[in-house]
C-alpha positions in Angstrom: -39.4 -104.5 -125.8 -37.7 -107.6 -126.4 -38.8 -108.8 -123.0 -42.2 -108.4 -124.7 -41.8 -111.5 -126.7 -40.3 -114.0 -123.8 -41.7 -117.1 -123.1 -40.3 -119.1 -120.2 -36.7 -120.6 -120.6 -36.3 -123.8 -121.9 -34.9 -126.3 -119.2 -31.2 -126.6 -119.4 -31.1 -130.2 -119.4 -33.0 -130.3 -123.1 -32.2 -129.4 -126.4 -33.0 -125.6 -126.8 -36.3 -125.7 -128.6 -37.9 -122.4 -128.3 -37.2 -119.6 -125.7 -39.6 -117.0 -127.1 -43.0 -117.9 -128.5 -42.1 -118.4 -132.1 -39.1 -120.2 -131.6 -35.2 -120.1 -131.5 -32.8 -118.9 -128.8 -32.6 -115.1 -127.8 -30.7 -113.0 -125.2 -33.0 -112.0 -122.2 -32.8 -108.3 -121.9 -33.5 -106.9 -118.4 -36.3 -104.4 -118.4 -35.9 -100.8 -118.5 -35.0 -99.1 -114.9 -38.5 -98.2 -113.3 -40.7 -100.3 -115.5 -43.8 -100.5 -113.6 -46.6 -103.0 -114.1 -49.0 -101.8 -117.0 -52.5 -102.2 -115.3 -56.3 -102.9 -116.6 -59.2 -102.8 -113.9 -59.0 -106.6 -113.6 -55.0 -106.4 -112.5 -54.9 -102.8 -110.9 -55.0 -104.9 -107.3 -51.6 -106.3 -108.0 -48.3 -104.9 -107.3 -45.3 -105.2 -109.6 -43.8 -107.7 -107.0 -47.2 -109.7 -107.2 -46.7 -110.0 -110.9 -43.3 -111.1 -110.8 -44.2 -113.6 -108.3 -46.8 -115.1 -110.5 -44.5 -115.2 -113.2 -42.1 -117.2 -111.3 -44.5 -119.8 -110.0 -45.9 -120.3 -113.8 -42.2 -120.6 -114.7 -41.8 -123.4 -111.9 -45.0 -125.2 -113.4 -43.6 -125.5 -117.1 -40.3 -126.5 -115.6 -41.8 -129.3 -114.0 -43.3 -130.5 -116.9 -40.4 -129.9 -119.5 -38.2 -131.5 -117.2 -40.7 -134.8 -117.2 -41.1 -135.2 -121.0 -40.2 -138.8 -122.1 -41.5 -141.7 -123.9 -44.9 -141.6 -122.6 -45.3 -138.3 -124.4 -43.4 -139.4 -127.8 -45.8 -142.6 -128.0 -48.9 -140.1 -127.3 -48.1 -138.0 -130.3 -47.0 -141.0 -132.6 -50.4 -142.8 -131.6 -52.3 -139.6 -132.8 -50.4 -139.3 -136.3 -50.9 -142.9 -136.6 -54.9 -142.6 -135.8 -55.2 -139.8 -138.0 -53.4 -141.4 -140.7 -55.7 -144.4 -140.3 -58.9 -142.6 -140.2 -57.6 -140.8 -143.3 -57.2 -143.9 -145.1 -60.2 -145.7 -143.9 -62.4 -142.5 -144.9 -60.8 -142.5 -148.7 -61.4 -145.8 -149.0 -65.0 -145.8 -148.4 -65.2 -142.8 -150.8 -63.9 -145.0 -153.6 -67.8 -146.4 -153.3 -69.5 -143.2 -152.0 -71.8 -143.6 -154.8 -73.6 -146.1 -152.1 -75.0 -143.5 -149.7 -73.7 -145.3 -146.4 -70.1 -145.2 -147.9 -70.5 -141.5 -148.8 -71.9 -140.7 -144.9 -69.3 -142.7 -143.4 -66.5 -141.8 -145.5 -67.1 -137.9 -145.3 -67.6 -138.4 -141.5 -64.2 -140.4 -141.0 -62.2 -138.3 -143.4 -64.0 -135.1 -141.7 -62.3 -136.1 -138.0 -59.2 -137.3 -139.8 -58.7 -133.6 -141.1 -59.1 -132.1 -137.9 -56.9 -134.3 -136.0 -54.5 -133.5 -138.6 -55.0 -129.6 -138.5 -55.6 -129.2 -134.7 -53.8 -131.7 -132.6 -50.8 -132.6 -135.2 -50.4 -129.7 -137.5 -50.7 -126.6 -135.1 -49.0 -128.4 -132.3 -45.8 -129.7 -134.3 -45.7 -126.2 -136.0 -45.3 -124.8 -132.4 -42.3 -127.0 -131.7 -43.9 -128.9 -129.1 -42.5 -132.0 -130.2 -39.0 -130.7 -131.3 -37.5 -131.9 -128.3 -38.1 -135.6 -129.7 -35.5 -134.7 -132.3 -37.6 -137.1 -134.7 -36.7 -136.1 -138.2 -40.4 -137.0 -139.0 -42.1 -134.7 -136.2 -40.4 -131.6 -136.3 -41.3 -128.1 -136.9 -38.9 -127.1 -139.3 -39.9 -129.8 -142.1 -43.6 -130.5 -141.2 -46.2 -129.3 -143.8 -49.9 -129.8 -142.9 -52.9 -130.5 -145.1 -54.2 -126.7 -145.2 -54.1 -124.0 -148.0 -51.5 -122.0 -145.7 -47.9 -123.0 -146.1 -46.2 -123.8 -142.9 -43.5 -120.9 -142.9 -46.1 -118.3 -143.3 -48.4 -119.8 -140.9 -45.5 -119.8 -138.4 -44.8 -116.0 -138.8 -48.2 -114.8 -138.5 -49.4 -117.1 -135.7 -46.1 -118.3 -133.7 -44.4 -114.9 -134.0 -46.9 -112.2 -134.5 -50.1 -113.4 -132.6 -48.2 -115.2 -129.8 -45.9 -112.5 -129.1 -48.2 -109.6 -129.3 -51.4 -111.5 -128.0 -54.2 -109.6 -128.0 -52.4 -106.1 -128.3 -54.3 -103.7 -130.6 -52.4 -102.6 -133.6 -49.5 -105.4 -133.4 -51.7 -108.8 -132.8 -53.0 -108.8 -136.7 -55.4 -112.0 -135.1 -57.8 -109.5 -133.8 -60.5 -109.7 -136.3 -57.8 -111.1 -138.9 -57.8 -107.8 -140.9 -61.4 -108.0 -141.7 -63.5 -108.1 -138.6 -64.0 -105.7 -135.8 -64.1 -107.3 -132.7 -63.1 -104.3 -130.4 -64.6 -101.0 -129.7 -61.0 -99.3 -129.8 -60.9 -100.5 -133.6 -62.2 -98.2 -136.1 -65.4 -98.8 -137.5 -65.8 -99.3 -141.4 -68.8 -99.5 -143.6 -68.2 -103.3 -144.5 -68.6 -104.1 -140.8 -72.4 -103.2 -141.0 -72.2 -107.0 -142.7 -69.4 -108.7 -140.6 -71.9 -111.2 -139.3 -72.4 -112.5 -143.0 -68.5 -112.0 -143.6 -67.8 -114.0 -140.5 -70.1 -116.8 -141.9 -68.0 -116.7 -145.1 -65.0 -116.6 -143.3 -65.8 -119.9 -141.4 -66.7 -121.8 -144.6 -63.4 -121.1 -146.2 -61.2 -120.6 -143.2 -58.4 -122.3 -144.4 -58.2 -119.7 -147.7 -59.0 -116.8 -145.4 -56.1 -117.4 -143.1 -53.8 -118.4 -146.2 -54.5 -114.8 -147.5 -54.5 -113.2 -144.6 -50.9 -114.5 -143.8 -50.0 -112.6 -147.0 -50.8 -109.2 -145.4 -52.3 -107.7 -148.4 -53.6 -104.9 -146.0 -50.1 -104.0 -145.4 -49.4 -103.9 -149.1 -52.5 -101.8 -149.5 -51.1 -99.3 -146.8 -47.6 -99.1 -148.1 -45.9 -101.0 -145.4 -45.1 -104.1 -147.2 -43.6 -104.2 -150.7 -46.0 -105.4 -153.4 -42.8 -107.5 -154.9 -42.6 -109.6 -151.7 -46.4 -110.4 -151.7 -46.3 -111.4 -155.4 -43.8 -114.1 -154.4 -45.7 -115.0 -151.3 -49.0 -115.1 -153.6 -47.0 -117.7 -155.6 -45.9 -119.7 -152.9 -49.9 -119.7 -151.9 -50.8 -120.8 -155.2 -48.5 -123.7 -155.8 -49.7 -124.9 -152.0 -53.5 -124.5 -153.0 -52.9 -125.9 -156.5 -51.6 -129.1 -154.8 -54.4 -128.9 -152.2 -57.2 -128.9 -155.0 -55.3 -131.3 -157.2 -55.4 -133.7 -154.0 -59.0 -133.4 -153.1 -60.8 -132.5 -156.0 -59.1 -133.9 -158.9 -56.9 -137.3 -158.0 -59.1 -138.9 -155.5 -62.5 -138.2 -157.1 -60.7 -140.0 -160.4 -59.6 -142.9 -158.3 -63.5 -143.2 -157.5 -64.2 -143.8 -161.1 -68.0 -144.0 -161.3 -68.0 -142.1 -157.9 -66.2 -139.2 -158.7 -68.8 -136.7 -158.5 -69.9 -138.0 -155.2 -66.2 -138.6 -153.6 -65.8 -134.5 -154.9 -68.7 -133.7 -152.9 -67.2 -135.7 -149.8 -64.0 -134.2 -149.8 -65.5 -130.7 -150.3 -67.8 -131.5 -147.3 -64.8 -132.6 -145.1 -63.1 -129.6 -145.8 -66.0 -127.4 -145.0 -66.7 -129.0 -141.7 -62.9 -128.8 -140.7 -62.9 -125.4 -141.6 -65.9 -124.4 -139.4 -64.8 -126.3 -136.5 -61.3 -124.9 -136.6 -63.0 -121.4 -137.1 -65.1 -121.7 -134.2 -62.5 -123.1 -131.6 -60.1 -120.4 -132.6 -62.7 -117.8 -132.2 -63.9 -118.8 -128.8 -60.1 -119.0 -127.5 -59.8 -115.0 -127.8 -63.3 -113.0 -128.9 -65.3 -114.0 -126.1 -66.7 -111.0 -123.9 -64.6 -111.7 -120.9 -61.2 -112.1 -123.1 -59.2 -108.7 -122.8 -57.5 -106.4 -125.4 -54.2 -104.1 -124.5 -52.9 -100.9 -125.8 -49.8 -101.0 -127.6 -48.0 -98.7 -124.9 -48.5 -101.7 -122.2 -45.6 -103.2 -124.2 -43.0 -100.9 -122.9 -40.8 -102.1 -120.5 -42.8 -105.8 -120.4 -41.3 -108.1 -117.7 -41.8 -111.8 -118.3 -44.4 -111.6 -115.4 -46.3 -109.1 -117.4 -46.4 -111.1 -120.5 -47.7 -114.0 -118.5 -50.4 -111.8 -117.3 -51.4 -110.6 -120.8 -51.5 -114.3 -121.9 -53.8 -115.1 -118.9 -56.3 -112.0 -119.6 -56.3 -112.2 -123.5 -57.1 -115.9 -123.9 -60.3 -118.0 -122.6 -60.8 -122.0 -122.5 -63.5 -124.2 -123.2 -64.9 -126.8 -120.8 -65.7 -130.2 -122.2 -64.5 -134.0 -122.4 -61.1 -135.5 -123.5 -62.9 -135.9 -126.5 -63.5 -132.2 -127.2 -60.1 -131.5 -126.0 -58.3 -133.6 -128.7 -60.6 -132.6 -131.5 -59.7 -128.8 -130.5 -56.1 -129.6 -130.9 -56.5 -129.1 -126.8 -56.7 -125.3 -127.6 -59.8 -125.9 -125.3 -56.9 -124.9 -122.9 -56.4 -121.9 -124.9 -54.9 -120.3 -121.7 -52.5 -122.8 -120.9 -51.4 -122.8 -124.5 -50.7 -119.4 -124.6 -48.9 -119.3 -121.4 -46.8 -122.4 -122.5 -46.9 -122.5 -126.2 -44.4 -125.2 -126.8 -45.4 -127.5 -124.1 -46.6 -130.5 -125.8 -50.6 -130.2 -126.0 -51.3 -133.3 -124.2 -50.0 -132.0 -120.8 -52.1 -129.0 -120.8 -55.0 -130.8 -118.8 -52.2 -131.7 -116.1 -51.3 -128.1 -115.7 -54.6 -126.6 -116.1 -55.8 -127.0 -112.3 -52.6 -125.5 -111.0 -53.1 -122.6 -113.3 -56.8 -122.0 -112.4 -55.4 -122.3 -108.6 -52.9 -119.4 -109.2 -55.6 -117.2 -110.6 -57.6 -117.7 -107.8 -54.9 -116.7 -105.5 -53.8 -113.8 -107.5 -57.5 -112.7 -107.7 -57.4 -112.9 -111.5 -60.0 -114.4 -113.8 -59.9 -117.6 -115.3 -62.1 -117.4 -118.3 -63.6 -120.8 -119.6 -67.1 -122.1 -120.4 -68.7 -124.5 -122.7 -68.4 -124.2 -126.7 -72.0 -123.2 -127.2 -71.8 -120.3 -124.7 -68.5 -119.1 -125.8 -69.5 -119.3 -129.6 -72.6 -117.3 -128.6 -70.5 -114.5 -126.8 -68.1 -114.2 -129.7 -71.4 -113.9 -132.3 -72.8 -111.4 -129.8 -69.3 -109.4 -130.0 -69.2 -109.4 -133.8 -72.8 -108.3 -134.0 -72.3 -105.5 -131.4 -69.4 -104.5 -133.2 -70.8 -104.0 -136.4 -72.2 -100.8 -135.5 -70.4 -97.7 -134.6 -69.3 -97.7 -131.2 -70.1 -100.9 -130.0 -68.7 -100.8 -126.3 -70.9 -102.7 -123.6 -73.0 -100.4 -121.6 
């Protein structure tokens, strides 16, 4: 099943950054003889040749962008980082006098925006290796650490490897419900799912901590598939990261604010919650709307590059909106393009999206996209429907 894990090859005229979704070179194994396209009702009209032709065209789209990367792209990410750091500095400066209501409102708003930019457009994408081609020692997936409870290394394993390799494959992609929610009728129902709308609300408020614990895979420890000693070591690392985050936002900056300490603490908490809720909404809209498909593990057998591409197309969903929305979502509003080309710099997704949409139309495939409010309403409807046994759409 090695071909299951493949993303398009890196162009030979650039440093090898990522030949598979989670990074690092890989030897391409040929699919087993006689491998056929695993179909869903949406793809039943496609032959194996159609799927591989689709894959070749997507390879060409990616190659055209990756061969064109240069100074303009490097200036983009450096500019975004500079803007984010400027916003954080300005927001924290205002909060030094947060006892004044206008300063509290302005500082909290600016700090919230800076935290969203840091997590979404910068942290998420740097950790994907999207900017490794620059060979900039300060903007590289191997050294970047972000303003989140999750450690970079733990997140890269659970997200870049497990999620991007096995996107929406039941039993393999742990991001389907994050080991807590039931979002597909083929997931087993458990009594706690009756209140999963409330669980989802709590997860949104503390999303960074939920993801950090999820990365430890405590459910795998409980099932006996992961040693407790390994989890205990990872929990120790998580506590060191969380302790630093707590000290920064809830001790040091409030103390620096003097008389404004209580209001600065409240502002930092608010900014973190705003960032968590926004991140949760964007990520859930990328894979859990009603039109996003899930797949059986058996469909991985003999999966070719074209079939991997097809699974990314069908298992992901986009958000329609303005350039500002795309920036604030880390360009995960182009979730389809991100899953097709996870190591492509995010500023290029809007450029390739029309070509990807045109391919879907030509091959008779859905291109799931919609405004944020509609997509998130669909996510909540799915969570509500799956809270009861069964839950399949009539």
